[in-house]
mmCIF file of the N, C-alpha and C atoms, coordinates in Angstrom:
data_MODEL
# 
_entry.id   MODEL 
# 
loop_
_atom_site.group_PDB 
_atom_site.id 
_atom_site.type_symbol 
_atom_site.label_atom_id 
_atom_site.label_alt_id 
_atom_site.label_comp_id 
_atom_site.label_asym_id 
_atom_site.label_entity_id 
_atom_site.label_seq_id 
_atom_site.pdbx_PDB_ins_code 
_atom_site.Cartn_x 
_atom_site.Cartn_y 
_atom_site.Cartn_z 
_atom_site.occupancy 
_atom_site.B_iso_or_equiv 
_atom_site.pdbx_formal_charge 
_atom_site.auth_seq_id 
_atom_site.auth_comp_id 
_atom_site.auth_asym_id 
_atom_site.auth_atom_id 
_atom_site.pdbx_PDB_model_num 
ATOM 1   N N  . MET A 1 1  ? 22.936 202.149 246.033 1.00 0.00 ? 1  MET A N  1 
ATOM 2   C CA . MET A 1 1  ? 23.365 200.945 246.719 1.00 0.00 ? 1  MET A CA 1 
ATOM 3   C C  . MET A 1 1  ? 22.835 199.715 245.993 1.00 0.00 ? 1  MET A C  1 
ATOM 4   N N  . ALA A 1 2  ? 23.645 198.690 245.926 1.00 0.00 ? 2  ALA A N  1 
ATOM 5   C CA . ALA A 1 2  ? 23.274 197.473 245.221 1.00 0.00 ? 2  ALA A CA 1 
ATOM 6   C C  . ALA A 1 2  ? 22.196 196.705 245.980 1.00 0.00 ? 2  ALA A C  1 
ATOM 7   N N  . VAL A 1 3  ? 21.320 196.073 245.228 1.00 0.00 ? 3  VAL A N  1 
ATOM 8   C CA . VAL A 1 3  ? 20.256 195.273 245.818 1.00 0.00 ? 3  VAL A CA 1 
ATOM 9   C C  . VAL A 1 3  ? 20.757 193.842 245.985 1.00 0.00 ? 3  VAL A C  1 
ATOM 10  N N  . LEU A 1 4  ? 20.624 193.316 247.187 1.00 0.00 ? 4  LEU A N  1 
ATOM 11  C CA . LEU A 1 4  ? 21.026 191.942 247.451 1.00 0.00 ? 4  LEU A CA 1 
ATOM 12  C C  . LEU A 1 4  ? 19.809 191.040 247.380 1.00 0.00 ? 4  LEU A C  1 
ATOM 13  N N  . LEU A 1 5  ? 19.988 189.860 246.790 1.00 0.00 ? 5  LEU A N  1 
ATOM 14  C CA . LEU A 1 5  ? 18.935 188.875 246.758 1.00 0.00 ? 5  LEU A CA 1 
ATOM 15  C C  . LEU A 1 5  ? 19.509 187.522 247.135 1.00 0.00 ? 5  LEU A C  1 
ATOM 16  N N  . LYS A 1 6  ? 18.640 186.608 247.453 1.00 0.00 ? 6  LYS A N  1 
ATOM 17  C CA . LYS A 1 6  ? 19.081 185.265 247.829 1.00 0.00 ? 6  LYS A CA 1 
ATOM 18  C C  . LYS A 1 6  ? 19.535 184.517 246.581 1.00 0.00 ? 6  LYS A C  1 
ATOM 19  N N  . LEU A 1 7  ? 20.542 183.681 246.733 1.00 0.00 ? 7  LEU A N  1 
ATOM 20  C CA . LEU A 1 7  ? 21.018 182.863 245.619 1.00 0.00 ? 7  LEU A CA 1 
ATOM 21  C C  . LEU A 1 7  ? 19.884 182.003 245.076 1.00 0.00 ? 7  LEU A C  1 
ATOM 22  N N  . SER A 1 8  ? 18.990 181.565 245.940 1.00 0.00 ? 8  SER A N  1 
ATOM 23  C CA . SER A 1 8  ? 17.854 180.737 245.522 1.00 0.00 ? 8  SER A CA 1 
ATOM 24  C C  . SER A 1 8  ? 16.861 181.499 244.650 1.00 0.00 ? 8  SER A C  1 
ATOM 25  N N  . GLU A 1 9  ? 16.906 182.838 244.647 1.00 0.00 ? 9  GLU A N  1 
ATOM 26  C CA . GLU A 1 9  ? 15.982 183.663 243.871 1.00 0.00 ? 9  GLU A CA 1 
ATOM 27  C C  . GLU A 1 9  ? 16.553 184.074 242.513 1.00 0.00 ? 9  GLU A C  1 
ATOM 28  N N  . LEU A 1 10 ? 17.791 183.736 242.240 1.00 0.00 ? 10 LEU A N  1 
ATOM 29  C CA . LEU A 1 10 ? 18.438 184.104 240.983 1.00 0.00 ? 10 LEU A CA 1 
ATOM 30  C C  . LEU A 1 10 ? 17.760 183.386 239.816 1.00 0.00 ? 10 LEU A C  1 
ATOM 31  N N  . ALA A 1 11 ? 17.599 184.069 238.704 1.00 0.00 ? 11 ALA A N  1 
ATOM 32  C CA . ALA A 1 11 ? 16.978 183.474 237.519 1.00 0.00 ? 11 ALA A CA 1 
ATOM 33  C C  . ALA A 1 11 ? 17.973 182.579 236.787 1.00 0.00 ? 11 ALA A C  1 
ATOM 34  N N  . VAL A 1 12 ? 17.464 181.561 236.109 1.00 0.00 ? 12 VAL A N  1 
ATOM 35  C CA . VAL A 1 12 ? 18.319 180.656 235.344 1.00 0.00 ? 12 VAL A CA 1 
ATOM 36  C C  . VAL A 1 12 ? 19.071 181.450 234.282 1.00 0.00 ? 12 VAL A C  1 
ATOM 37  N N  . GLY A 1 13 ? 20.379 181.260 234.215 1.00 0.00 ? 13 GLY A N  1 
ATOM 38  C CA . GLY A 1 13 ? 21.225 181.959 233.258 1.00 0.00 ? 13 GLY A CA 1 
ATOM 39  C C  . GLY A 1 13 ? 21.786 183.268 233.784 1.00 0.00 ? 13 GLY A C  1 
ATOM 40  N N  . ALA A 1 14 ? 21.284 183.740 234.912 1.00 0.00 ? 14 ALA A N  1 
ATOM 41  C CA . ALA A 1 14 ? 21.737 185.011 235.478 1.00 0.00 ? 14 ALA A CA 1 
ATOM 42  C C  . ALA A 1 14 ? 23.052 184.829 236.232 1.00 0.00 ? 14 ALA A C  1 
ATOM 43  N N  . SER A 1 15 ? 23.859 185.870 236.199 1.00 0.00 ? 15 SER A N  1 
ATOM 44  C CA . SER A 1 15 ? 25.125 185.868 236.925 1.00 0.00 ? 15 SER A CA 1 
ATOM 45  C C  . SER A 1 15 ? 25.045 186.842 238.085 1.00 0.00 ? 15 SER A C  1 
ATOM 46  N N  . ALA A 1 16 ? 25.806 186.557 239.117 1.00 0.00 ? 16 ALA A N  1 
ATOM 47  C CA . ALA A 1 16 ? 25.816 187.407 240.312 1.00 0.00 ? 16 ALA A CA 1 
ATOM 48  C C  . ALA A 1 16 ? 27.139 187.212 241.031 1.00 0.00 ? 16 ALA A C  1 
ATOM 49  N N  . THR A 1 17 ? 27.369 188.044 242.025 1.00 0.00 ? 17 THR A N  1 
ATOM 50  C CA . THR A 1 17 ? 28.559 187.950 242.860 1.00 0.00 ? 17 THR A CA 1 
ATOM 51  C C  . THR A 1 17 ? 28.112 187.716 244.297 1.00 0.00 ? 17 THR A C  1 
ATOM 52  N N  . ILE A 1 18 ? 28.726 186.758 244.946 1.00 0.00 ? 18 ILE A N  1 
ATOM 53  C CA . ILE A 1 18 ? 28.388 186.463 246.331 1.00 0.00 ? 18 ILE A CA 1 
ATOM 54  C C  . ILE A 1 18 ? 28.835 187.631 247.199 1.00 0.00 ? 18 ILE A C  1 
ATOM 55  N N  . ARG A 1 19 ? 27.928 188.139 248.048 1.00 0.00 ? 19 ARG A N  1 
ATOM 56  C CA . ARG A 1 19 ? 28.237 189.272 248.918 1.00 0.00 ? 19 ARG A CA 1 
ATOM 57  C C  . ARG A 1 19 ? 28.238 188.908 250.387 1.00 0.00 ? 19 ARG A C  1 
ATOM 58  N N  . GLU A 1 20 ? 27.268 188.114 250.835 1.00 0.00 ? 20 GLU A N  1 
ATOM 59  C CA . GLU A 1 20 ? 27.195 187.752 252.249 1.00 0.00 ? 20 GLU A CA 1 
ATOM 60  C C  . GLU A 1 20 ? 26.971 186.264 252.376 1.00 0.00 ? 20 GLU A C  1 
ATOM 61  N N  . PHE A 1 21 ? 27.575 185.711 253.411 1.00 0.00 ? 21 PHE A N  1 
ATOM 62  C CA . PHE A 1 21 ? 27.539 184.276 253.608 1.00 0.00 ? 21 PHE A CA 1 
ATOM 63  C C  . PHE A 1 21 ? 27.502 184.000 255.102 1.00 0.00 ? 21 PHE A C  1 
ATOM 64  N N  . PRO A 1 22 ? 26.645 183.120 255.565 1.00 0.00 ? 22 PRO A N  1 
ATOM 65  C CA . PRO A 1 22 ? 26.607 182.813 256.999 1.00 0.00 ? 22 PRO A CA 1 
ATOM 66  C C  . PRO A 1 22 ? 27.954 182.299 257.487 1.00 0.00 ? 22 PRO A C  1 
ATOM 67  N N  . LYS A 1 23 ? 28.241 182.578 258.722 1.00 0.00 ? 23 LYS A N  1 
ATOM 68  C CA . LYS A 1 23 ? 29.543 182.207 259.262 1.00 0.00 ? 23 LYS A CA 1 
ATOM 69  C C  . LYS A 1 23 ? 29.468 181.081 260.280 1.00 0.00 ? 23 LYS A C  1 
ATOM 70  N N  . THR A 1 24 ? 28.325 180.409 260.355 1.00 0.00 ? 24 THR A N  1 
ATOM 71  C CA . THR A 1 24 ? 28.184 179.321 261.322 1.00 0.00 ? 24 THR A CA 1 
ATOM 72  C C  . THR A 1 24 ? 27.557 178.100 260.665 1.00 0.00 ? 24 THR A C  1 
ATOM 73  N N  . GLY A 1 25 ? 27.725 176.964 261.309 1.00 0.00 ? 25 GLY A N  1 
ATOM 74  C CA . GLY A 1 25 ? 27.102 175.722 260.867 1.00 0.00 ? 25 GLY A CA 1 
ATOM 75  C C  . GLY A 1 25 ? 28.027 174.862 260.032 1.00 0.00 ? 25 GLY A C  1 
ATOM 76  N N  . PRO A 1 26 ? 27.961 173.553 260.219 1.00 0.00 ? 26 PRO A N  1 
ATOM 77  C CA . PRO A 1 26 ? 28.847 172.641 259.495 1.00 0.00 ? 26 PRO A CA 1 
ATOM 78  C C  . PRO A 1 26 ? 28.611 172.626 257.980 1.00 0.00 ? 26 PRO A C  1 
ATOM 79  N N  . ALA A 1 27 ? 27.360 172.785 257.554 1.00 0.00 ? 27 ALA A N  1 
ATOM 80  C CA . ALA A 1 27 ? 27.082 172.787 256.118 1.00 0.00 ? 27 ALA A CA 1 
ATOM 81  C C  . ALA A 1 27 ? 27.717 173.992 255.445 1.00 0.00 ? 27 ALA A C  1 
ATOM 82  N N  . PHE A 1 28 ? 27.729 175.115 256.137 1.00 0.00 ? 28 PHE A N  1 
ATOM 83  C CA . PHE A 1 28 ? 28.275 176.329 255.541 1.00 0.00 ? 28 PHE A CA 1 
ATOM 84  C C  . PHE A 1 28 ? 29.794 176.288 255.490 1.00 0.00 ? 28 PHE A C  1 
ATOM 85  N N  . VAL A 1 29 ? 30.411 175.626 256.446 1.00 0.00 ? 29 VAL A N  1 
ATOM 86  C CA . VAL A 1 29 ? 31.861 175.426 256.399 1.00 0.00 ? 29 VAL A CA 1 
ATOM 87  C C  . VAL A 1 29 ? 32.205 174.607 255.161 1.00 0.00 ? 29 VAL A C  1 
ATOM 88  N N  . ARG A 1 30 ? 31.430 173.564 254.920 1.00 0.00 ? 30 ARG A N  1 
ATOM 89  C CA . ARG A 1 30 ? 31.650 172.706 253.748 1.00 0.00 ? 30 ARG A CA 1 
ATOM 90  C C  . ARG A 1 30 ? 31.495 173.498 252.450 1.00 0.00 ? 30 ARG A C  1 
ATOM 91  N N  . LEU A 1 31 ? 30.481 174.362 252.383 1.00 0.00 ? 31 LEU A N  1 
ATOM 92  C CA . LEU A 1 31 ? 30.263 175.156 251.171 1.00 0.00 ? 31 LEU A CA 1 
ATOM 93  C C  . LEU A 1 31 ? 31.402 176.142 250.940 1.00 0.00 ? 31 LEU A C  1 
ATOM 94  N N  . ARG A 1 32 ? 31.890 176.753 251.999 1.00 0.00 ? 32 ARG A N  1 
ATOM 95  C CA . ARG A 1 32 ? 33.038 177.665 251.849 1.00 0.00 ? 32 ARG A CA 1 
ATOM 96  C C  . ARG A 1 32 ? 34.264 176.905 251.365 1.00 0.00 ? 32 ARG A C  1 
ATOM 97  N N  . GLU A 1 33 ? 34.450 175.702 251.845 1.00 0.00 ? 33 GLU A N  1 
ATOM 98  C CA . GLU A 1 33 ? 35.593 174.897 251.394 1.00 0.00 ? 33 GLU A CA 1 
ATOM 99  C C  . GLU A 1 33 ? 35.487 174.554 249.912 1.00 0.00 ? 33 GLU A C  1 
ATOM 100 N N  . MET A 1 34 ? 34.265 174.536 249.384 1.00 0.00 ? 34 MET A N  1 
ATOM 101 C CA . MET A 1 34 ? 34.071 174.248 247.957 1.00 0.00 ? 34 MET A CA 1 
ATOM 102 C C  . MET A 1 34 ? 34.136 175.510 247.106 1.00 0.00 ? 34 MET A C  1 
ATOM 103 N N  . GLY A 1 35 ? 34.446 176.669 247.703 1.00 0.00 ? 35 GLY A N  1 
ATOM 104 C CA . GLY A 1 35 ? 34.662 177.881 246.927 1.00 0.00 ? 35 GLY A CA 1 
ATOM 105 C C  . GLY A 1 35 ? 33.576 178.926 247.002 1.00 0.00 ? 35 GLY A C  1 
ATOM 106 N N  . LEU A 1 36 ? 32.537 178.717 247.773 1.00 0.00 ? 36 LEU A N  1 
ATOM 107 C CA . LEU A 1 36 ? 31.472 179.705 247.920 1.00 0.00 ? 36 LEU A CA 1 
ATOM 108 C C  . LEU A 1 36 ? 31.918 180.750 248.927 1.00 0.00 ? 36 LEU A C  1 
ATOM 109 N N  . LEU A 1 37 ? 32.597 181.786 248.435 1.00 0.00 ? 37 LEU A N  1 
ATOM 110 C CA . LEU A 1 37 ? 33.145 182.841 249.290 1.00 0.00 ? 37 LEU A CA 1 
ATOM 111 C C  . LEU A 1 37 ? 32.664 184.199 248.804 1.00 0.00 ? 37 LEU A C  1 
ATOM 112 N N  . ALA A 1 38 ? 32.648 185.179 249.684 1.00 0.00 ? 38 ALA A N  1 
ATOM 113 C CA . ALA A 1 38 ? 32.266 186.537 249.308 1.00 0.00 ? 38 ALA A CA 1 
ATOM 114 C C  . ALA A 1 38 ? 33.177 187.042 248.197 1.00 0.00 ? 38 ALA A C  1 
ATOM 115 N N  . GLY A 1 39 ? 32.587 187.666 247.187 1.00 0.00 ? 39 GLY A N  1 
ATOM 116 C CA . GLY A 1 39 ? 33.343 188.180 246.049 1.00 0.00 ? 39 GLY A CA 1 
ATOM 117 C C  . GLY A 1 39 ? 33.443 187.219 244.880 1.00 0.00 ? 39 GLY A C  1 
ATOM 118 N N  . THR A 1 40 ? 32.972 185.993 245.050 1.00 0.00 ? 40 THR A N  1 
ATOM 119 C CA . THR A 1 40 ? 33.050 184.989 243.990 1.00 0.00 ? 40 THR A CA 1 
ATOM 120 C C  . THR A 1 40 ? 31.894 185.159 243.011 1.00 0.00 ? 40 THR A C  1 
ATOM 121 N N  . PRO A 1 41 ? 32.189 185.266 241.708 1.00 0.00 ? 41 PRO A N  1 
ATOM 122 C CA . PRO A 1 41 ? 31.106 185.323 240.720 1.00 0.00 ? 41 PRO A CA 1 
ATOM 123 C C  . PRO A 1 41 ? 30.491 183.936 240.521 1.00 0.00 ? 41 PRO A C  1 
ATOM 124 N N  . VAL A 1 42 ? 29.167 183.880 240.382 1.00 0.00 ? 42 VAL A N  1 
ATOM 125 C CA . VAL A 1 42 ? 28.446 182.631 240.153 1.00 0.00 ? 42 VAL A CA 1 
ATOM 126 C C  . VAL A 1 42 ? 27.413 182.845 239.052 1.00 0.00 ? 42 VAL A C  1 
ATOM 127 N N  . THR A 1 43 ? 27.042 181.753 238.394 1.00 0.00 ? 43 THR A N  1 
ATOM 128 C CA . THR A 1 43 ? 25.980 181.766 237.395 1.00 0.00 ? 43 THR A CA 1 
ATOM 129 C C  . THR A 1 43 ? 25.032 180.620 237.705 1.00 0.00 ? 43 THR A C  1 
ATOM 130 N N  . LEU A 1 44 ? 23.737 180.900 237.718 1.00 0.00 ? 44 LEU A N  1 
ATOM 131 C CA . LEU A 1 44 ? 22.758 179.837 237.919 1.00 0.00 ? 44 LEU A CA 1 
ATOM 132 C C  . LEU A 1 44 ? 22.576 179.119 236.595 1.00 0.00 ? 44 LEU A C  1 
ATOM 133 N N  . VAL A 1 45 ? 22.967 177.860 236.546 1.00 0.00 ? 45 VAL A N  1 
ATOM 134 C CA . VAL A 1 45 ? 22.924 177.079 235.310 1.00 0.00 ? 45 VAL A CA 1 
ATOM 135 C C  . VAL A 1 45 ? 21.531 176.522 235.068 1.00 0.00 ? 45 VAL A C  1 
ATOM 136 N N  . ARG A 1 46 ? 20.952 175.871 236.087 1.00 0.00 ? 46 ARG A N  1 
ATOM 137 C CA . ARG A 1 46 ? 19.612 175.296 235.936 1.00 0.00 ? 46 ARG A CA 1 
ATOM 138 C C  . ARG A 1 46 ? 19.050 174.894 237.294 1.00 0.00 ? 46 ARG A C  1 
ATOM 139 N N  . THR A 1 47 ? 17.759 174.625 237.265 1.00 0.00 ? 47 THR A N  1 
ATOM 140 C CA . THR A 1 47 ? 17.093 174.113 238.462 1.00 0.00 ? 47 THR A CA 1 
ATOM 141 C C  . THR A 1 47 ? 16.461 172.776 238.096 1.00 0.00 ? 47 THR A C  1 
ATOM 142 N N  . ALA A 1 48 ? 16.243 171.950 239.087 1.00 0.00 ? 48 ALA A N  1 
ATOM 143 C CA . ALA A 1 48 ? 15.572 170.673 238.867 1.00 0.00 ? 48 ALA A CA 1 
ATOM 144 C C  . ALA A 1 48 ? 14.115 170.940 238.478 1.00 0.00 ? 48 ALA A C  1 
ATOM 145 N N  . PRO A 1 49 ? 13.437 169.978 237.862 1.00 0.00 ? 49 PRO A N  1 
ATOM 146 C CA . PRO A 1 49 ? 12.050 170.190 237.428 1.00 0.00 ? 49 PRO A CA 1 
ATOM 147 C C  . PRO A 1 49 ? 11.108 170.684 238.530 1.00 0.00 ? 49 PRO A C  1 
ATOM 148 N N  . MET A 1 50 ? 11.303 170.252 239.752 1.00 0.00 ? 50 MET A N  1 
ATOM 149 C CA . MET A 1 50 ? 10.451 170.706 240.845 1.00 0.00 ? 50 MET A CA 1 
ATOM 150 C C  . MET A 1 50 ? 11.045 171.929 241.553 1.00 0.00 ? 50 MET A C  1 
ATOM 151 N N  . GLY A 1 51 ? 12.162 172.466 241.032 1.00 0.00 ? 51 GLY A N  1 
ATOM 152 C CA . GLY A 1 51 ? 12.757 173.678 241.576 1.00 0.00 ? 51 GLY A CA 1 
ATOM 153 C C  . GLY A 1 51 ? 13.851 173.460 242.606 1.00 0.00 ? 51 GLY A C  1 
ATOM 154 N N  . ASP A 1 52 ? 14.069 172.223 243.007 1.00 0.00 ? 52 ASP A N  1 
ATOM 155 C CA . ASP A 1 52 ? 15.070 171.937 244.030 1.00 0.00 ? 52 ASP A CA 1 
ATOM 156 C C  . ASP A 1 52 ? 15.740 170.616 243.701 1.00 0.00 ? 52 ASP A C  1 
ATOM 157 N N  . PRO A 1 53 ? 17.022 170.528 243.565 1.00 0.00 ? 53 PRO A N  1 
ATOM 158 C CA . PRO A 1 53 ? 18.060 171.500 243.871 1.00 0.00 ? 53 PRO A CA 1 
ATOM 159 C C  . PRO A 1 53 ? 18.338 172.448 242.701 1.00 0.00 ? 53 PRO A C  1 
ATOM 160 N N  . ILE A 1 54 ? 19.317 173.345 242.913 1.00 0.00 ? 54 ILE A N  1 
ATOM 161 C CA . ILE A 1 54 ? 19.764 174.247 241.857 1.00 0.00 ? 54 ILE A CA 1 
ATOM 162 C C  . ILE A 1 54 ? 21.221 173.938 241.534 1.00 0.00 ? 54 ILE A C  1 
ATOM 163 N N  . GLU A 1 55 ? 21.618 174.239 240.305 1.00 0.00 ? 55 GLU A N  1 
ATOM 164 C CA . GLU A 1 55 ? 23.007 174.031 239.883 1.00 0.00 ? 55 GLU A CA 1 
ATOM 165 C C  . GLU A 1 55 ? 23.623 175.374 239.547 1.00 0.00 ? 55 GLU A C  1 
ATOM 166 N N  . ILE A 1 56 ? 24.763 175.668 240.163 1.00 0.00 ? 56 ILE A N  1 
ATOM 167 C CA . ILE A 1 56 ? 25.463 176.920 239.883 1.00 0.00 ? 56 ILE A CA 1 
ATOM 168 C C  . ILE A 1 56 ? 26.851 176.612 239.333 1.00 0.00 ? 56 ILE A C  1 
ATOM 169 N N  . LYS A 1 57 ? 27.389 177.572 238.613 1.00 0.00 ? 57 LYS A N  1 
ATOM 170 C CA . LYS A 1 57 ? 28.756 177.448 238.104 1.00 0.00 ? 57 LYS A CA 1 
ATOM 171 C C  . LYS A 1 57 ? 29.598 178.506 238.797 1.00 0.00 ? 57 LYS A C  1 
ATOM 172 N N  . LEU A 1 58 ? 30.713 178.065 239.375 1.00 0.00 ? 58 LEU A N  1 
ATOM 173 C CA . LEU A 1 58 ? 31.641 178.981 240.011 1.00 0.00 ? 58 LEU A CA 1 
ATOM 174 C C  . LEU A 1 58 ? 33.032 178.399 239.931 1.00 0.00 ? 58 LEU A C  1 
ATOM 175 N N  . ARG A 1 59 ? 34.020 179.261 239.817 1.00 0.00 ? 59 ARG A N  1 
ATOM 176 C CA . ARG A 1 59 ? 35.429 178.859 239.802 1.00 0.00 ? 59 ARG A CA 1 
ATOM 177 C C  . ARG A 1 59 ? 35.729 177.715 238.829 1.00 0.00 ? 59 ARG A C  1 
ATOM 178 N N  . GLY A 1 60 ? 34.997 177.664 237.699 1.00 0.00 ? 60 GLY A N  1 
ATOM 179 C CA . GLY A 1 60 ? 35.277 176.674 236.662 1.00 0.00 ? 60 GLY A CA 1 
ATOM 180 C C  . GLY A 1 60 ? 34.641 175.312 236.868 1.00 0.00 ? 60 GLY A C  1 
ATOM 181 N N  . TYR A 1 61 ? 33.756 175.166 237.849 1.00 0.00 ? 61 TYR A N  1 
ATOM 182 C CA . TYR A 1 61 ? 33.077 173.883 238.019 1.00 0.00 ? 61 TYR A CA 1 
ATOM 183 C C  . TYR A 1 61 ? 31.612 174.106 238.396 1.00 0.00 ? 61 TYR A C  1 
ATOM 184 N N  . HIS A 1 62 ? 30.825 173.046 238.322 1.00 0.00 ? 62 HIS A N  1 
ATOM 185 C CA . HIS A 1 62 ? 29.406 173.106 238.633 1.00 0.00 ? 62 HIS A CA 1 
ATOM 186 C C  . HIS A 1 62 ? 29.168 172.527 240.019 1.00 0.00 ? 62 HIS A C  1 
ATOM 187 N N  . LEU A 1 63 ? 28.292 173.192 240.771 1.00 0.00 ? 63 LEU A N  1 
ATOM 188 C CA . LEU A 1 63 ? 27.975 172.794 242.134 1.00 0.00 ? 63 LEU A CA 1 
ATOM 189 C C  . LEU A 1 63 ? 26.458 172.761 242.273 1.00 0.00 ? 63 LEU A C  1 
ATOM 190 N N  . THR A 1 64 ? 25.952 171.683 242.847 1.00 0.00 ? 64 THR A N  1 
ATOM 191 C CA . THR A 1 64 ? 24.524 171.553 243.079 1.00 0.00 ? 64 THR A CA 1 
ATOM 192 C C  . THR A 1 64 ? 24.236 171.810 244.546 1.00 0.00 ? 64 THR A C  1 
ATOM 193 N N  . LEU A 1 65 ? 23.255 172.679 244.811 1.00 0.00 ? 65 LEU A N  1 
ATOM 194 C CA . LEU A 1 65 ? 22.877 173.047 246.174 1.00 0.00 ? 65 LEU A CA 1 
ATOM 195 C C  . LEU A 1 65 ? 21.386 172.861 246.380 1.00 0.00 ? 65 LEU A C  1 
ATOM 196 N N  . ARG A 1 66 ? 21.020 172.527 247.599 1.00 0.00 ? 66 ARG A N  1 
ATOM 197 C CA . ARG A 1 66 ? 19.605 172.537 247.964 1.00 0.00 ? 66 ARG A CA 1 
ATOM 198 C C  . ARG A 1 66 ? 19.171 173.997 248.069 1.00 0.00 ? 66 ARG A C  1 
ATOM 199 N N  . LYS A 1 67 ? 17.911 174.241 247.744 1.00 0.00 ? 67 LYS A N  1 
ATOM 200 C CA . LYS A 1 67 ? 17.399 175.613 247.859 1.00 0.00 ? 67 LYS A CA 1 
ATOM 201 C C  . LYS A 1 67 ? 17.497 176.110 249.295 1.00 0.00 ? 67 LYS A C  1 
ATOM 202 N N  . SER A 1 68 ? 17.313 175.218 250.255 1.00 0.00 ? 68 SER A N  1 
ATOM 203 C CA . SER A 1 68 ? 17.389 175.619 251.661 1.00 0.00 ? 68 SER A CA 1 
ATOM 204 C C  . SER A 1 68 ? 18.787 176.121 252.019 1.00 0.00 ? 68 SER A C  1 
ATOM 205 N N  . GLU A 1 69 ? 19.819 175.607 251.358 1.00 0.00 ? 69 GLU A N  1 
ATOM 206 C CA . GLU A 1 69 ? 21.188 176.101 251.568 1.00 0.00 ? 69 GLU A CA 1 
ATOM 207 C C  . GLU A 1 69 ? 21.394 177.418 250.828 1.00 0.00 ? 69 GLU A C  1 
ATOM 208 N N  . ALA A 1 70 ? 20.884 177.502 249.601 1.00 0.00 ? 70 ALA A N  1 
ATOM 209 C CA . ALA A 1 70 ? 21.066 178.690 248.772 1.00 0.00 ? 70 ALA A CA 1 
ATOM 210 C C  . ALA A 1 70 ? 20.323 179.905 249.328 1.00 0.00 ? 70 ALA A C  1 
ATOM 211 N N  . GLU A 1 71 ? 19.295 179.690 250.137 1.00 0.00 ? 71 GLU A N  1 
ATOM 212 C CA . GLU A 1 71 ? 18.542 180.810 250.709 1.00 0.00 ? 71 GLU A CA 1 
ATOM 213 C C  . GLU A 1 71 ? 19.373 181.619 251.696 1.00 0.00 ? 71 GLU A C  1 
ATOM 214 N N  . HIS A 1 72 ? 20.442 181.048 252.218 1.00 0.00 ? 72 HIS A N  1 
ATOM 215 C CA . HIS A 1 72 ? 21.271 181.737 253.207 1.00 0.00 ? 72 HIS A CA 1 
ATOM 216 C C  . HIS A 1 72 ? 22.426 182.515 252.583 1.00 0.00 ? 72 HIS A C  1 
ATOM 217 N N  . VAL A 1 73 ? 22.591 182.387 251.256 1.00 0.00 ? 73 VAL A N  1 
ATOM 218 C CA . VAL A 1 73 ? 23.687 183.072 250.550 1.00 0.00 ? 73 VAL A CA 1 
ATOM 219 C C  . VAL A 1 73 ? 23.102 184.274 249.832 1.00 0.00 ? 73 VAL A C  1 
ATOM 220 N N  . LEU A 1 74 ? 23.608 185.480 250.145 1.00 0.00 ? 74 LEU A N  1 
ATOM 221 C CA . LEU A 1 74 ? 23.132 186.699 249.488 1.00 0.00 ? 74 LEU A CA 1 
ATOM 222 C C  . LEU A 1 74 ? 24.083 187.087 248.366 1.00 0.00 ? 74 LEU A C  1 
ATOM 223 N N  . VAL A 1 75 ? 23.498 187.437 247.206 1.00 0.00 ? 75 VAL A N  1 
ATOM 224 C CA . VAL A 1 75 ? 24.295 187.786 246.036 1.00 0.00 ? 75 VAL A CA 1 
ATOM 225 C C  . VAL A 1 75 ? 23.853 189.137 245.502 1.00 0.00 ? 75 VAL A C  1 
ATOM 226 N N  . GLU A 1 76 ? 24.742 189.751 244.736 1.00 0.00 ? 76 GLU A N  1 
ATOM 227 C CA . GLU A 1 76 ? 24.453 191.003 244.030 1.00 0.00 ? 76 GLU A CA 1 
ATOM 228 C C  . GLU A 1 76 ? 24.396 190.683 242.551 1.00 0.00 ? 76 GLU A C  1 
ATOM 229 N N  . SER A 1 77 ? 23.274 190.960 241.923 1.00 0.00 ? 77 SER A N  1 
ATOM 230 C CA . SER A 1 77 ? 23.085 190.646 240.513 1.00 0.00 ? 77 SER A CA 1 
ATOM 231 C C  . SER A 1 77 ? 24.088 191.398 239.655 1.00 0.00 ? 77 SER A C  1 
ATOM 232 N N  . ALA A 1 78 ? 24.582 190.740 238.610 1.00 0.00 ? 78 ALA A N  1 
ATOM 233 C CA . ALA A 1 78 ? 25.592 191.329 237.732 1.00 0.00 ? 78 ALA A CA 1 
ATOM 234 C C  . ALA A 1 78 ? 24.985 192.333 236.761 1.00 0.00 ? 78 ALA A C  1 
ATOM 235 N N  . SER A 1 79 ? 23.672 192.297 236.566 1.00 0.00 ? 79 SER A N  1 
ATOM 236 C CA . SER A 1 79 ? 23.053 193.207 235.596 1.00 0.00 ? 79 SER A CA 1 
ATOM 237 C C  . SER A 1 79 ? 22.628 194.511 236.204 1.00 0.00 ? 79 SER A C  1 
# 
């Protein structure tokens, strides 16, 4: 069985696939509208110097998220 980890725990440069996503809250509705859906491949591009926010690449564009938002998204590592 695949190991799931939080999007906020992904290493810089690592790729993963989104597996689970919260289904409540206005912030999460907004994130889903921007393409953060189950089955979507993502790559962690970089983190800010203090570790927050993080920048991910998905669906051909870059998206910046707060770590507090990324902690609720579970991903399966591509490696």
